[in-house]
C-alpha positions in Angstrom: -152.0 44.1 -57.2 -151.5 40.5 -58.0 -149.6 41.3 -61.1 -147.2 43.5 -59.1 -146.4 40.8 -56.6 -145.9 38.3 -59.4 -143.5 40.7 -61.1 -141.4 41.1 -58.0 -141.1 37.3 -57.4 -140.4 36.3 -61.0 -137.8 38.5 -62.8 -138.4 36.7 -66.1 -141.4 38.8 -66.6 -139.2 41.9 -67.1 -137.0 40.2 -69.7 -137.5 40.3 -73.4 -137.7 37.1 -75.5 -134.0 37.0 -76.5 -132.7 37.5 -73.0 -135.2 34.9 -71.6 -134.0 32.3 -74.2 -130.4 33.0 -73.3 -131.1 32.7 -69.5 -132.9 29.4 -70.1 -129.9 27.7 -71.7 -128.0 25.1 -69.4 -124.5 26.3 -68.5 -121.7 24.2 -66.9 -118.6 25.4 -65.0 -115.5 26.3 -66.9 -113.6 23.3 -65.4 -116.2 20.9 -66.7 -115.9 22.3 -70.2 -112.2 21.3 -70.4 -111.4 18.3 -72.5 -110.5 15.1 -70.7 -107.9 14.1 -73.2 -105.4 16.4 -71.6 -105.8 14.7 -68.2 -105.2 11.2 -69.7 -102.1 12.4 -71.4 -100.7 13.7 -68.1 -101.4 10.4 -66.3 -99.7 8.3 -69.0 -96.7 10.6 -69.1 -96.3 10.3 -65.3 -96.4 6.5 -65.4 -93.9 6.4 -68.2 -91.5 8.7 -66.3 -91.8 6.5 -63.1 -90.9 3.4 -65.1 -88.0 5.1 -66.7 -86.7 6.3 -63.4 -86.9 2.8 -61.8 -85.0 1.3 -64.8 -82.3 3.9 -64.5 -81.9 3.2 -60.8 -81.6 -0.6 -61.3 -79.0 0.0 -64.0 -76.9 2.3 -61.8 -77.1 -0.2 -58.9 -75.9 -3.1 -61.0 -73.0 -1.0 -62.4 -71.9 0.0 -58.9 -72.0 -3.7 -57.7 -69.9 -4.8 -60.7 -67.4 -2.0 -59.9 -67.2 -3.0 -56.2 -66.4 -6.6 -57.0 -64.6 -6.9 -60.3 -64.3 -10.4 -61.8 -60.8 -11.5 -62.7 -60.3 -11.9 -66.3 -59.5 -15.3 -67.8 -56.2 -14.0 -69.0 -55.2 -12.9 -65.5 -56.3 -16.2 -63.9 -54.5 -18.4 -66.4 -51.0 -17.0 -66.7 -49.3 -17.6 -69.9 -47.1 -20.7 -69.8 -44.0 -20.4 -71.9 -43.6 -23.3 -74.2 -40.5 -25.3 -73.5 -38.4 -25.4 -76.5 -36.2 -28.4 -76.9 -32.5 -27.7 -76.9 -30.7 -27.4 -80.1 -29.6 -30.9 -80.9 -27.3 -31.4 -83.8 -28.6 -33.4 -86.7 -25.7 -35.8 -86.6 -26.1 -36.6 -82.8 -26.3 -40.2 -81.7 -26.8 -41.9 -78.4 -23.8 -43.6 -76.9 -23.3 -45.7 -73.8 -20.4 -45.2 -71.4 -18.6 -48.0 -69.6 -20.9 -47.5 -66.6 -24.0 -48.0 -68.6 -25.1 -44.4 -68.8 -26.5 -42.9 -72.0 -24.6 -39.9 -73.4 -25.0 -37.8 -76.5 -22.4 -38.1 -79.2 -21.9 -36.7 -82.7 -21.5 -38.8 -85.8 -18.2 -38.5 -87.7 -18.4 -35.7 -90.1 -16.5 -35.3 -93.3 -14.3 -32.5 -94.3 -14.0 -31.2 -97.9 -10.9 -33.3 -98.4 -12.9 -36.5 -97.9 -11.3 -37.3 -94.5 -13.5 -38.1 -91.6 -13.2 -36.3 -88.3 -13.5 -38.6 -85.2 -16.5 -37.7 -83.0 -16.0 -35.9 -79.8 -17.2 -37.9 -76.9 -18.2 -36.0 -73.8 -16.4 -36.9 -70.5 -18.2 -39.5 -68.4 -20.4 -38.1 -65.6 -19.5 -39.1 -62.1 -22.1 -41.5 -60.6 -23.0 -41.0 -57.0 -23.4 -44.3 -55.3 -25.8 -44.5 -52.3 -24.1 -45.0 -49.0 -24.9 -48.0 -46.9 -26.2 -45.8 -44.1 -28.7 -43.9 -46.3 -32.3 -45.2 -46.0 -34.5 -44.4 -48.9 -37.6 -46.2 -47.6 -40.7 -44.0 -47.8 -42.1 -42.7 -44.6 -45.3 -44.5 -43.8 -46.3 -42.5 -40.8 -47.4 -38.9 -40.7 -45.8 -37.0 -37.7 -49.0 -35.1 -37.4 -51.2 -38.2 -37.4 -53.4 -38.6 -34.2 -52.0 -40.9 -31.6 -54.0 -43.2 -29.3 -53.0 -42.7 -25.7 -54.0 -45.4 -23.3 -54.4 -44.7 -19.6 -53.3 -47.9 -17.9 -52.9 -46.4 -14.4 -55.8 -48.5 -13.0 -54.3 -51.7 -14.5 -50.8 -50.9 -13.1 -52.4 -50.1 -9.7 -54.2 -53.5 -9.7 -51.0 -55.3 -10.7 -49.1 -53.6 -7.9 -51.7 -54.5 -5.3 -51.8 -58.1 -6.6 -48.0 -58.4 -6.3 -48.2 -57.0 -2.7 -50.9 -59.5 -1.8 -49.0 -62.3 -3.4 -45.8 -61.4 -1.5 -47.8 -61.2 1.8 -49.1 -64.8 1.2 -52.7 -63.7 0.6 -54.3 -66.0 -2.0 -57.1 -63.5 -2.7 -56.1 -61.2 -5.6 -57.8 -58.3 -7.3 -59.0 -59.0 -10.8 -57.4 -57.0 -13.6 -59.3 -55.0 -16.2 -62.3 -53.9 -14.2 -63.8 -50.4 -14.5 -64.5 -48.1 -11.6 -68.1 -49.2 -11.1 -67.1 -52.9 -10.9 -64.3 -52.1 -8.5 -66.7 -50.1 -6.3 -69.1 -53.0 -6.3 -66.4 -55.4 -5.2 -65.7 -53.5 -2.1 -68.5 -55.3 -0.3 -66.8 -58.6 -0.8 -63.1 -57.6 -0.3 -60.9 -60.0 1.6 -61.6 -63.5 2.7 -63.8 -64.7 5.5 -64.8 -62.3 8.2 -64.9 -63.2 11.9 -67.5 -61.8 14.4 -66.1 -59.7 17.2 -68.0 -58.5 20.3 -68.5 -54.8 20.7 -66.2 -53.4 23.3 -68.7 -51.3 25.1 -72.2 -51.2 23.7 -73.3 -48.8 26.4 -70.8 -46.1 25.2 -71.0 -46.7 21.4 -73.1 -45.1 18.6 -72.8 -47.6 15.8 -72.3 -46.8 12.2 -75.6 -46.2 10.3 -77.3 -44.2 13.0 -79.2 -41.1 11.9 -78.6 -38.1 14.1 -81.5 -35.5 13.7 -80.4 -31.9 13.7 -81.5 -28.4 12.7 -79.3 -25.9 10.7 -78.2 -22.8 12.6 -76.5 -21.2 9.6 -77.6 -21.0 6.0 -75.7 -22.5 3.1 -74.7 -20.9 -0.2 -72.7 -23.0 -2.6 -71.1 -20.1 -4.5 -68.1 -20.4 -2.2 -66.9 -23.3 0.1 -67.4 -22.8 3.8 -68.5 -24.1 7.2 -71.9 -24.6 8.7 -73.3 -25.3 12.1 -76.3 -27.2 13.5 -77.5 -28.5 16.8 -78.9 -31.9 17.7 -82.7 -31.8 18.0 -83.2 -35.2 19.8 -81.3 -37.3 22.2 -79.1 -39.9 20.6 -78.6 -43.0 22.7 -76.1 -45.8 22.7 -76.4 -49.1 21.0 -78.1 -50.8 24.0 -80.4 -47.8 24.2 -79.5 -47.2 27.9 -77.2 -44.2 27.8 -77.7 -40.8 26.1 -74.4 -40.1 24.3 -75.3 -37.1 22.3 -77.9 -35.1 24.3 -80.3 -32.6 22.7 -78.6 -29.3 22.1 -75.2 -30.7 21.2 -73.4 -28.7 18.5 -72.4 -30.1 15.2 -69.7 -28.5 12.9 -69.7 -29.3 9.2 -68.1 -28.2 6.0 -69.6 -27.9 2.5 -68.0 -27.4 -0.9 -68.6 -25.2 -3.9 -68.3 -25.9 -7.6 -71.7 -27.5 -8.1 -72.1 -29.4 -11.3 -74.8 -28.4 -13.9 -78.1 -30.1 -13.0 -77.1 -30.7 -9.4 -79.8 -29.8 -6.8 -78.3 -30.8 -3.5 -75.5 -29.3 -1.4 -72.9 -31.8 -0.2 -72.0 -31.4 3.5 -69.6 -33.3 5.6 -70.1 -33.1 9.4 -66.7 -33.2 11.0 -67.2 -32.7 14.7 -69.8 -33.0 17.5 -69.5 -31.1 20.8 -71.7 -32.0 23.8 -73.0 -29.4 26.2 -70.5 -30.6 28.9 -67.5 -30.0 26.5 -66.9 -33.5 25.4 -66.2 -33.6 21.6 -65.8 -36.4 19.1 -64.8 -36.5 15.4 -67.7 -37.5 13.1 -66.5 -37.6 9.5 -70.0 -38.4 8.3 -72.1 -37.0 5.4 -75.3 -35.0 5.8 -78.6 -36.3 4.5 -82.2 -35.2 4.2 -85.1 -36.6 6.3 -85.3 -39.8 4.1 -81.5 -40.5 4.3 -80.6 -39.3 0.8 -77.1 -37.9 0.6 -77.0 -34.1 0.3 -79.2 -31.3 1.5 -82.0 -30.1 -0.8 -82.3 -26.4 -1.4 -83.3 -23.6 -3.8 -81.4 -23.8 -7.0 -80.5 -20.7 -9.1 -79.3 -21.8 -12.5 -78.3 -18.2 -13.6 -80.1 -18.7 -16.9 -80.0 -15.0 -18.0 -76.4 -14.6 -16.9 -75.3 -17.7 -18.9 -77.4 -17.2 -22.1 -78.6 -13.6 -22.0 -75.6 -12.2 -23.9 -75.7 -15.0 -26.5 -79.5 -14.4 -27.1 -79.0 -10.7 -27.4 -76.2 -11.0 -29.9 -78.1 -13.7 -31.9 -81.1 -11.3 -32.2 -78.7 -8.5 -33.3 -77.1 -10.8 -35.9 -80.6 -11.9 -37.2 -81.6 -8.2 -37.6 -78.3 -7.4 -39.4 -78.8 -10.3 -41.8 -81.6 -8.4 -43.5 -79.1 -6.0 -45.0 -77.4 -9.0 -46.8 -74.1 -7.9 -45.3 -72.0 -11.0 -44.8 -69.4 -9.3 -42.6 -72.1 -8.2 -40.1 -73.7 -11.7 -40.1 -70.3 -13.4 -39.4 -69.3 -11.0 -36.7 -72.6 -11.3 -34.9 -72.5 -15.1 -35.0 -68.9 -15.3 -33.8 -69.6 -12.8 -31.0 -72.6 -14.8 -29.9 -70.5 -18.0 -29.8 -67.8 -16.4 -27.8 -70.2 -14.9 -25.3 -72.0 -18.3 -24.9 -68.7 -20.1 -24.3 -67.4 -17.6 -21.8 -70.7 -17.5 -19.7 -71.8 -21.2 -20.1 -69.4 -22.3 -17.4 -71.2 -20.4 -14.6 -72.2 -23.1 -12.1 -75.6 -23.1 -10.4 -76.1 -21.9 -6.9 -77.8 -23.9 -4.2 -79.1 -22.1 -1.1 -80.2 -24.0 2.0 -82.2 -21.9 4.4 -81.5 -21.5 8.1 -83.6 -23.7 10.4 -84.0 -26.6 7.9 -84.2 -30.1 9.4 -81.3 -32.4 8.4 -79.8 -35.7 9.5 -76.3 -37.0 9.9 -75.5 -40.5 8.7 -72.9 -41.9 11.1 -70.2 -43.5 8.9 -68.2 -45.2 11.7 -68.6 -46.3 15.3 -68.4 -43.5 17.8 -66.9 -44.8 21.1 -67.3 -42.6 24.2 -65.6 -45.1 26.5 -62.5 -43.0 27.2 -64.5 -39.8 27.9 -67.4 -41.3 29.9 -65.7 -44.3 31.5 -66.4 -43.3 35.0 -69.9 -42.0 34.3 -71.3 -45.1 32.7 
């Protein structure tokens, strides 16, 4: 029983000695029995083929580049220069001097077979052109295209004219000559001679220069285009003696602002031209608008239009930088020139200043405002 079970589990018991020895021999797959030398030969052959293909590609590229831009030959660059052959001069030629002192060529006397000499043939004298007295042969020392220096003497001429007018009027005080605009502006405080004090005609009906009128904007301001604006007085403005209310609260103010803001400017410039009281009395102001601290101009939100000014130039610069990787000089030059043109055309866009509605402002009174004629009977 045990032997039967053992025979079913181990088939070697049924084999003879020769079959058992053959079955006990180690066997490997057919692929493992192939020689490795063939694989190494294939690898080296592939590497050699890749190197040969790369060398052939480089050679064809260099040949195409030389064909696209041929170099001029030295013979073509340097044209042949014909050698100047001296004219045939006879052997018996001599140099003669004519009566005018010019050198001419002559021929020595030759002999004939009979022993007689033949006189030389003298060429006719050449006419000498004498320079005319009106001809000027002096070399030109100036270039017509040379830059010229242009002097703007308008300010000097204006000062001389004012000085002559003051001298003709008998005024000893004259305006100095040769001052710049800043120096002339600084001299305005001391113009003229001595000043005399004069009493104010009606202090109870006058708003003196330098008074700050508080107001509130009724309309917004946008500096893209010039236009008008409106405000109303937020506090009563009294006379010089502080007894009479000359501009009551609620009076309407009319102003005008300009466009064309310069680069870096952050304030809108407003000129208030007219004030209208609730009872219908109006007066011309001609005074600038200020902020709460008295600084000229109204502060607002500034839009510099950065992307509109430089967006196209930045985009074209990026495109040109990407195109430069292809080593194409035409693409690089065209991208750079397009970027410069776009930057020049859009760089002149001025900034925009917006002042919101309801902002508190002040008006700096630039001259005395006299209400005597309008309020004479009511004072």
